[in-house]
Residue, then its C-alpha position, 0 to 999 in steps of 0.5 A: m500500500e503506497t499511499k494512504k486510502g480508505k476507511i477501515l472498521i475492525v470488529d474483534d473481542n480482543q482489545d490487544v488485537l484491536f490495538a495492534l491492528n490500529l497501530l499497524l494500519e494507521p500509517y497506511v489508511n485514512h481512518v481506522k475505527v475499532t469496536t469490541q461490540p459486533e452489535r454496533i456494526e450497523h451503527f458504524m456502517n450508517t455513520y462511518q461508512p467503512d470501505v472494508i470491515l475486518l471482522d473477528m470470526n470467533f467471539k467469546r461465546d463460540a471460540i472455534s466454529g466461526q458461527e458468530g462471525l458468519f451471523w454478523l457477516k449475514k447482517i452486514k450483507e443485509f445492510d449493504p450487499d456490496a460491503v467488503v469483509l475480511f475475516i480475522t481468525a486464529y482457527a482458519d481451515t479449508e472448510k471454514a474458508v469455503h463456507a465464509i467465501k460462499a457467505g460473502a467474505v472476501d478473504f481471511i487474515p490469520k492470527p498471528w498475521e504477517k504484516e506484508k501479507l495483511l497489507a496486500t490483502l487489505s489493499a486488494a480489498l480496498e480496490l475491490r470496494e472501489s470497483r464495486r462502488e463504481v459498478h453500482q454507481l453505473k447501474k444506478q445511473v443506467e436505471v435512472l437514465s433509462g427513464v429519461e426520454d431524449t426528445s431533443f432537436d438539432m442545434l444549428g445556427e450561423s447567426e451572430v447570436m448563435q455564434e456567441v452561444f457556441s463561443m461561450i460553450e467552447k470557452l467553458q470546455h475546461t471548467d467545472a463551474n455551475i451553469l444557468i441557461l436562460g431562454e424561451n421554451g423550445t429554444g434548445k436549452d437542453l441541447v446547450a446543456r448536453a453540449l456543455y457536458y460533452h465538452s467538459p472534464r466530466r464527459d466520461k461520467g453520467f449526464v442525468t436530467i430531471d424536468l422539474g416542470s413535469i414533476p408534481e410538487q409532492l414528487f420533487e424530493s423523492e426524484l432529487f434525493g431518492y428514497e428507501k424501501g418503506a419510506f412511503t406507501d408506494a416505496r416497494r424498493d430502494k431507489p436512488g435519486r437523480m442527484e445520487a445517480a449524477s455523482g461524479g458527473t453532471l446533473f441537468l435541472d430543467e425548469i428550475g424556476n418551478l421549484s418551491l421555496q421549500m425544495q429550493a432550500k433542500l437543494l441549496t443544502a445538498i449543493e453546499k454540503k455536497e451530500i444528500c439523504r434519501l427519504g426514509s433514511t438517516k444515512i448520509i450519501p456524499i455527492d460530487v455533482r456539476m450543476i447545469c440548470a435551465t429556465n424560461v423565467d426571469l429568476h432575477a425578477k423572482v428573487e425580487e418578488g421573494a419567489f426564488r432564493q438569492d443564495l440558490l441563484y448565486r450557486v447555480n449561475t456561476i456562468e449564465i448563457h442566454i439562448p436567443p429565440l428563433r425570431e431573432r436568428g434571421n436566416d437560421i430559420l431556413l437553415l434549420a428548416d432545410h435540415f428538418l426537411r431532409k431529416y423527415a424526408r428520409k424518415y418518411k421516405k418522401e422524395i421532397t427536395g426543398l421549399t418554394r420561395d413562398a414557403r421560405t418567405k412564410l417561414l421567415k415572416y412567422g414569429w415562431p412563439g414555440n421556437v425551434r421545437e415548433l419549427q421542427h414539428a411544422l416541418e415534420r407535419a408538412v413532410i407527412l402531408a406533402d404530395s409534391s417534390l417541393l414544400k409550399a406555403d400552404n403545407f405549413m399550417l402555422q398557428a394564428v398569432s396577433g399582428a397584421k394580416k398579410g397574404g392570407y395568414e397572420e404574422l408578427n410585426l417583428n420590428l414593432l414587437e422588438k422595439e416594444a420589448i426593448e423599451r419595456a426592458l429598459r424601463r424595468a432596468g431603470g435605463n441600465v443597458s446591461r440589466a436590460a440585456e439580461l432581461l431580454g436574453i441577449t448580450r449587451f453588445t447585441l442590445y447596443r446594436k439593436l438600439e442603434k438600428l431602431g433609433l432608440 
């Protein structure tokens, strides 16, 4: 054992043995705890969480058969099936060894022991514990992730505002900082979160998502922190929460603005202490999570209203990324439309080669309140219903929106709406351009450019 590592629990009825092992192991492991009372094993497993347990096989009531040791081994395995146990015994023989290994022990440490052999056995046991922990963590991540449906759409863009987003993602690729993504529904906040993950130091670890906008208030806590069997009526088995499953990797909390103040407090505590406790349990579980959060609401305004904790906002928005709405992305609309056309033409085996000029004009003039998601659905629907090689304006049944009528369908006067939105933001920000830009979800540079363009 070259470096100190691991937490060891030694259970033996002989004080001299405990003293000698403690003295021997102290230079090689991080922590050692000892006890002469096997009845306290569960307490130590709950509070101390040892990596390896050295367990006496023969206590005073039964000094030869090893039955007491096997009894406590069974108890340990019931509490934690992945526990790594080494038996300590002066009466080791082949029959007992086979029985103990079948019961779940890893190896024996004979009395008296040889120092180098003991340290080698312990080192192997610590490696096994770490391996079991990683496998168990992976299984939990797979279990949680298997219930997450990927409904993402493609993130493309040549507009200046999207190039700013891509540039920010590139700048953040070597950081572990918590990120807050702001933008309207359908703008692709989840895709930005995944891009941040894939370009981060944690890309080889788990990416766990939870949509707080689709989970009932009463289920928030169990989804975030998990629960133990019997914690409530329908808790028929232990279930890890999303924060536990994401440990070592990245947790994406979508629509964090939906969290109640009570849950905000619990989330803040978990982030600050880097530990959680499942519902129905007192066992503390350490976590190491990189947070990426997203919302379509103005969290700064919610802080002012008392509906969102300022200290939590500070924790989750080390860096803010603003995703522009589709209506501000110019010809990206056509870039994405062409992309989705090719995608759904392949999917539905349609010989569709492009869009007519009228169709392109209609798509550019529409306001896209549902953003990229609405555009994607519009192209899929148009491809399904099309009966020619080109998509026409009539193939797009866009929802009616307020604004002047032109060409038989309704459109938004984008310049007027944009001017009105900027004026409202400036009034709300008291003339502060930086704050107004934050409210609008654009950069200060972009806002200055728009002010100049609109003559404000």
